C-alpha positions as CSV (number, residue, x, y, z in Angstrom):
1,M,69.5,126.0,109.6
2,S,69.2,128.2,112.7
3,S,67.5,131.7,113.5
4,I,69.7,134.3,115.1
5,H,69.3,137.8,116.2
6,Q,72.1,140.2,116.5
7,P,74.9,137.4,115.7
8,S,78.8,138.8,116.7
9,T,81.1,139.0,114.0
10,I,82.9,135.5,114.8
11,I,79.5,133.7,114.5
12,F,78.1,135.8,111.7
13,E,81.4,134.5,109.5
14,Q,80.4,130.9,110.2
15,F,77.2,130.8,108.3
16,D,77.3,129.3,104.8
17,D,74.1,131.1,103.6
18,L,72.3,133.8,104.9
19,L,68.4,134.6,104.5
20,L,67.2,138.3,105.6
21,L,63.6,138.9,106.5
22,K,62.0,142.5,106.3
23,E,58.3,142.5,107.3
24,G,57.7,139.5,106.2
25,A,59.8,139.5,103.1
26,V,63.1,138.2,101.8
27,I,65.1,140.8,101.1
28,Y,68.6,138.8,100.9
29,W,69.2,135.3,100.3
30,G,73.2,134.2,99.3
31,P,76.4,133.9,101.3
32,P,77.2,136.1,104.0
33,T,80.6,137.6,102.1
34,D,78.3,139.0,99.6
35,V,75.5,140.7,101.9
36,E,77.6,143.9,102.3
37,R,77.8,144.5,98.5
38,A,74.1,143.9,98.1
39,F,73.3,146.2,100.6
40,L,75.8,149.2,99.8
41,A,74.3,149.0,96.4
42,H,70.9,149.3,97.5
43,G,71.0,151.4,100.7
44,P,73.2,153.6,103.1
45,S,76.9,153.4,103.3
46,R,78.6,151.5,106.1
47,N,80.4,153.1,109.0
48,P,84.0,152.0,108.9
49,S,83.9,151.4,112.8
50,Q,80.9,149.2,111.9
51,S,81.3,145.3,111.4
52,V,79.4,143.6,108.6
53,S,76.8,142.1,110.9
54,E,76.4,145.4,112.8
55,Y,75.6,147.3,109.4
56,M,73.5,144.9,108.3
57,M,71.4,144.6,111.4
58,D,71.2,148.8,111.6
59,C,70.0,148.7,108.2
60,L,66.9,146.4,109.3
61,V,66.1,148.5,112.3
62,R,67.6,151.6,112.6
63,D,64.8,154.1,111.3
64,D,67.4,156.6,109.5
65,M,68.7,153.8,107.8
66,V,65.7,151.9,107.0
67,E,64.6,154.9,105.3
68,Q,67.7,154.7,103.1
69,L,67.7,150.9,102.3
70,R,66.0,150.6,98.8
71,I,63.8,147.5,100.0
72,D,62.1,147.0,96.7
73,E,65.1,146.7,94.8
74,L,66.5,144.0,97.3
75,K,63.4,142.1,96.8
76,A,63.5,142.3,93.0
77,V,67.0,140.9,93.3
78,V,65.8,138.2,95.1
79,D,62.8,137.5,93.0
80,K,65.0,137.1,90.3
81,K,67.3,134.6,91.9
82,A,64.2,132.9,92.9
83,A,62.8,132.6,89.6
84,S,66.6,131.5,88.0
85,L,65.9,128.7,90.8
86,S,62.5,127.7,89.4
87,N,63.3,127.4,86.1
88,L,66.1,125.2,87.0
89,G,63.6,122.9,88.9
90,K,61.5,122.9,85.3
91,L,64.6,121.9,83.5
92,S,65.3,119.0,86.0
93,R,61.6,117.7,85.5
94,T,61.7,117.5,81.6
95,R,64.7,115.5,81.7
96,T,64.3,111.8,80.8
97,S,64.3,109.0,83.2
98,S,67.7,107.9,81.1
99,N,69.5,110.5,82.7
100,R,68.8,109.7,86.5
101,Y,72.3,110.9,87.8
102,L,71.9,114.4,86.6
103,G,68.0,114.6,87.4
104,A,69.0,113.7,91.0
105,L,71.7,116.5,91.0
106,F,69.1,119.0,90.3
107,R,67.2,118.4,93.5
108,Y,69.5,120.4,95.4
109,N,69.0,124.4,95.2
110,A,73.0,124.9,95.4
111,P,75.0,123.5,92.4
112,F,77.1,120.6,92.9
113,V,80.4,122.7,92.7
114,R,79.3,125.3,95.4
115,Q,78.0,122.3,97.5
116,L,81.9,121.1,97.4
117,V,83.1,124.8,98.0
118,L,81.3,125.2,101.0
119,L,81.9,121.9,102.4
120,F,85.5,122.3,101.6
121,Q,85.5,125.8,103.3
122,R,84.1,124.1,106.4
123,H,86.1,120.6,106.6
124,G,88.9,122.6,105.6
125,K,89.2,124.9,108.8
126,H,88.6,122.1,110.7
127,V,91.3,120.0,109.4
128,A,94.2,123.0,109.3
129,H,93.3,123.2,113.0
130,T,93.7,120.0,113.7
131,K,96.6,119.0,111.6
132,F,98.5,122.2,112.7
133,N,97.7,122.7,116.2
134,K,100.7,122.5,119.0
135,Q,100.6,118.7,119.6
136,N,100.6,117.6,115.9
137,I,103.3,119.9,115.2
138,V,105.4,118.9,118.0
139,L,104.4,114.8,117.3
140,N,105.5,115.4,113.5
141,V,108.8,117.3,114.3
142,G,109.6,114.7,116.8
143,L,109.0,111.8,114.0
144,V,111.4,113.7,111.9
145,V,114.1,114.0,115.0
146,I,113.9,110.4,115.9
147,A,114.2,109.0,112.4
148,C,117.1,111.5,111.4
149,L,119.0,110.5,114.2
150,L,118.7,106.7,114.3
151,W,120.1,106.8,110.2
152,L,122.1,110.1,110.2
153,Q,124.2,110.3,107.1
154,L,124.4,107.1,105.8
155,E,127.5,105.9,103.8
156,Y,127.5,104.0,100.4
157,T,129.2,100.8,101.5
158,D,128.2,97.1,101.7
159,K,127.9,97.7,105.5
160,D,125.1,100.3,104.9
161,V,123.0,98.1,103.0
162,R,120.8,96.7,105.6
163,P,120.4,100.3,107.5
164,R,119.5,101.7,104.0
165,F,116.6,99.0,103.5
166,T,115.4,99.4,107.4
167,A,115.3,103.2,106.6
168,C,112.9,102.7,103.3
169,I,111.0,100.4,105.2
170,W,110.8,102.6,108.4
171,A,109.7,105.5,106.2
172,M,106.8,103.5,104.6
173,G,105.8,102.3,107.6
174,T,105.3,105.6,109.4
175,W,103.0,106.7,106.7
176,L,101.2,103.5,107.0
177,F,100.3,103.8,110.2
178,F,99.1,107.4,110.9
179,P,96.9,107.7,107.7
180,L,95.3,104.4,108.3
181,F,94.4,105.4,112.0
182,E,93.3,108.7,111.1
183,G,91.1,107.4,108.2
184,M,89.4,104.9,110.6
185,M,88.1,108.1,112.6
186,L,87.4,110.2,110.1
187,F,83.8,110.3,109.4
188,L,82.6,109.2,112.7
189,P,82.3,112.6,114.2
190,D,80.8,113.8,111.5
191,R,78.0,111.4,111.3
192,P,75.5,113.0,113.3
193,L,75.5,116.2,111.6
194,V,75.8,114.8,108.1
195,T,72.7,112.2,108.8
196,K,70.5,115.6,109.5
197,E,72.0,117.4,106.6
198,L,71.3,114.5,104.6
199,K,67.5,114.4,105.4
200,V,67.2,117.9,104.8
201,G,68.8,117.6,101.5
202,C,71.8,120.1,101.9
203,Y,73.9,117.9,99.4
204,P,74.3,114.2,98.4
205,L,76.7,111.9,100.1
206,S,79.0,112.0,97.2
207,A,79.8,115.7,97.7
208,Y,80.5,115.2,101.6
209,Y,82.6,112.2,100.6
210,I,84.8,114.2,97.9
211,A,85.1,117.3,100.0
212,R,86.2,115.1,103.3
213,T,88.7,113.1,101.2
214,L,89.9,114.2,97.9
215,L,89.7,118.0,98.3
216,M,91.8,117.5,101.8
217,L,94.4,115.7,100.5
218,P,96.8,119.0,99.8
219,L,96.7,119.4,103.7
220,D,97.2,115.7,104.5
221,F,100.3,115.7,102.3
222,V,101.7,118.7,104.3
223,W,103.5,116.6,107.3
224,P,104.2,113.6,105.1
225,T,106.1,115.9,102.5
226,F,108.1,117.8,105.6
227,W,108.6,114.2,107.0
228,V,110.1,112.6,103.6
229,T,112.0,115.7,102.7
230,S,114.0,116.1,106.0
231,F,114.4,112.2,106.1
232,F,115.7,111.8,102.7
233,W,118.4,114.5,102.8
234,A,119.8,114.0,106.4
235,T,120.1,110.5,106.0
236,R,121.6,110.6,102.5
237,L,119.4,107.7,101.2
238,S,120.6,109.2,97.4
239,P,122.6,112.0,96.6
240,S,120.4,112.1,93.6
241,P,117.6,115.2,93.0
242,I,115.8,112.9,90.9
243,A,115.5,110.0,93.3
244,Y,113.7,112.3,95.7
245,V,111.5,113.4,93.0
246,I,110.5,109.5,92.5
247,V,110.6,108.8,96.2
248,L,107.9,111.7,97.0
249,P,105.0,110.8,94.8
250,L,105.4,106.9,96.0
251,M,105.0,108.1,99.7
252,Y,102.1,110.0,98.5
253,L,100.6,106.6,96.8
254,N,101.5,105.0,99.8
255,Y,99.8,107.5,102.0
256,M,96.3,107.4,100.2
257,V,96.0,103.7,99.9
258,F,96.4,103.2,103.6
259,Q,94.3,106.1,104.4
260,G,91.7,104.7,101.6
261,V,91.9,101.5,104.0
262,G,90.9,103.4,107.4
263,L,88.0,105.2,105.0
264,L,86.5,102.2,103.9
265,M,86.3,100.9,107.5
266,S,84.9,104.3,108.8
267,A,82.4,104.5,105.8
268,A,81.6,100.9,106.8
269,N,80.2,101.9,110.1
270,M,82.5,99.5,111.9
271,P,83.0,99.3,115.4
272,M,85.9,100.8,116.8
273,S,87.1,97.9,118.6
274,R,86.9,95.8,115.7
275,A,88.3,98.4,113.6
276,N,91.3,98.5,115.7
277,T,91.6,94.8,115.8
278,V,91.7,94.5,112.2
279,S,93.9,97.4,111.6
280,L,96.6,96.0,114.1
281,L,96.7,92.4,112.7
282,F,97.3,93.9,109.1
283,I,99.8,96.4,110.5
284,T,101.7,93.5,112.3
285,Y,101.6,91.1,109.1
286,L,103.1,94.1,106.9
287,F,106.1,94.4,109.4
288,A,106.9,91.0,109.7
289,W,106.3,90.4,106.1
290,S,109.1,93.2,105.4
291,G,111.5,91.5,107.5
292,L,112.2,94.9,109.4
293,M,112.4,93.2,112.7
294,M,114.5,90.3,111.9
């Protein structure tokens, strides 16, 4: 929660919820994306050269625009919303103790789905920036080029049985290493912020975990999909499109399993040095057991 005066457009768009006060009364409460529509419905029009944040502040401080702003109507909208939330609170108190889980969900003003949407938007921007920055693009394109050059256009003869075997093991091994180590470090940077938000009751821990893991999977799958598609057809692992359709979900499953191992260590608050040791021993065992290095 923060108080801010005359925010820039960039800062304004980063807020999840907005609370506006005028002479001690709440005249708007909701997402920033809806404030322009609310003010236009009960106040003056916006100059096209104004940003939404500038328009909003002018409506609150400029005398000529304050006169056109129907504050009583805006207050009535807020009061109606507050009344609906009050009724929701009464409903939650009348629930029986046998339905404790649903009762717990009613502790939060925002519905569970809205919590997920807001957390997804927040984490999605961060994940997209991390996954598709210059360094990651170079890394993933480089991984594809190296693998394709090592196993380029394999033949369908007996002498190519072993190269095909190693190519398959390498494909699975590549998407064992990266999701495991990414999962290990996933929750660590978020821990201080999440701890504060949980203490003030912003959302339940389950909403954070779902938004940070399951809802992020489509973004997580972008590079594995790119890698598998390029590798599969460049190496001629199989001429059958059906084989490709089978391999891709198997790769997703492989990715989720090892990401889950990393997430488990991260959620358990395992020290990074210990997590690195466990992960390296685990990976070494899997590669040795597969026979790739023989």
